[in-house]
N, C-alpha and C positions, 0 to 999 in steps of 0.2 A: 735335152731333158725327155722331146717325147720320145728319142730312142730309146730308154733308160726304161718309160714308161709302159711301152708297147708290151715287149718282152712279159711285166709283172702281170698287166693285164690278160695277158694271154693264159698265161698259166690261173690268174685267176677265174677265168671262164671255167677251163678246163677243169680244175677242182669242183667249179659247181656241177659242171655238168656229169661232172664220174661221180660224186657224191650225187647224185636224182638217177642215177643211171645203178648204182649201188643197191640204192633203198629199193627205186624199183622192183630189182629183182628180188632181193628181200620179202617185198610185200606179197611179189609173186606167187614164192615158196609159200610164203604162208597164209594166203590165199590158196591157196591147192592143197594143204593139210587139210583148211577148213573143208574145204570139198570134198575130199579123199571121202576124212571123216563122217562126212553128212551122207556120202553117198554107199560106204559101208555100217550105214545103221549104227553107230557107235554110239554110244550115252550123251544126250545133253550137257551135264553136269560137268564129264570129264571134256566134250570140250570146250565148257566155258572157261575150266580152269587151266587146262592144257594151251590151249591159245594163247593166254601171255606167256608161262611160263616158257613155250617152243616160242615166242617173239621177245625174250629177255635172254636164252642162251644163245638166240641165232645172233640177234644184233649184239650183243655182249661178247660171240666169240671172234665177230670180223672185226669191232673198237679193235679187243685184243691184237689180233691178227693185222690192222696197219697201224699199231704202236709199235707193234715188233719192228714190220717191216719199213716203219721211218726210223726206228734208232738206228736201225743197218745198212742205208741208204743215207744219212746225216752225219757219219764219222768224217768228211773229207767234200762235204758237200760247198757247191760254187754256183750260185743262180746262174751264172754267164757263162759256164762248162758246162751244165745242161743244154742236149737239142730237144726241141718241144716236136714230143712224138706227133703226126698227123692223123695218124691211122688212130692210132690210139684213140683222138680225140675225136676220132670220126665216128667208130664201133661205139665210144660213152654218148655220141647225138644220137644215133642210130635206136641203142637201145633207151634211151631215154625219151626217145617220140614215140616209139612202137609198145614199148612193155606196160603201160597203165593203160592207154585206150585195150589193148591185148587180153588182160586182167579186169577194166570193165564192164568188154564185153562176159566177162567170161561168167562175170558176176551177175548181168543178166537177164545171161541166157538160161543159171539153174534157177535164179530164183523167179521167171518166169515160166518154167515147169515143171517147180520142185512138187504141185501137185498132181502133175501126172506120172510122178515117176514111184509112185506109191511105194516111198516112204516113211518112215515112223514120225515123224516132223511136221508141225503144224505151223505155217507160213508165220505167227509170230515167234515161234524159237528160232526158224529162219532168220528173224528179223535181230533176235534180240541175239545170237552169234553172231551176226556181219558189223552188228554194234559192235559189240563186245572186241571183235578185233579189231574193227576200225580204233577203236578206244586203244587200244593195246597196240597198238603199233603208231598211233601217232605220240603215248606218251614215251614209248619205249624210242621211236626217233629224235623227239627235242632231247633226253637223256642221252642219249649217242650223241649229239651236238654240244650240249652245254661240258660232258665227260672229256672231249675232243680239243673244246674251245679253254679247260681248264688246259689240259697236259699242253695245248701249244703254249699259251700264256707262260706256264712254267721253265719252258724251253729261253721262250722269248728272253722276261726274267735272268734266266741262268744265264744265255748270251750276252745282255746287259753285261751283266757282273762283269764278267772276265774279260768283256772289251774296257770296262774302267780300267783294271788291274795289270 
């Protein structure tokens, strides 16, 4: 029994780390857009509304691509035949560990030096945009998890029905 649970637990950890790594990269891209918009002095209102839209587009695209990839891979799926990729796991772990602190360090550095950059933004506007970015990332991240959970649940129910027949 232990021999059967170990591969499943390993795949579970891999999935968790992979989702965390992808989320970290997407957060970095969206925050980079925020800082690029501030640096090029895009209007406050434009940034305030474009960040949630961009977050939705990016996370939605990744969700659709993930579902398509899973559909391609699950035609003849057998978990016992799939080898666990140590390289992919280690890469996902490294990205998960280092991407969030790098993103936070860049955010802090930008926030500390916004007054010295001679930009047309007040600190309160920066904080407002940062809050909007974090809120949109949080909401869209959870929506993505809910959509994928519903999708996997439907696959599970279909496979249950096929097994009974």
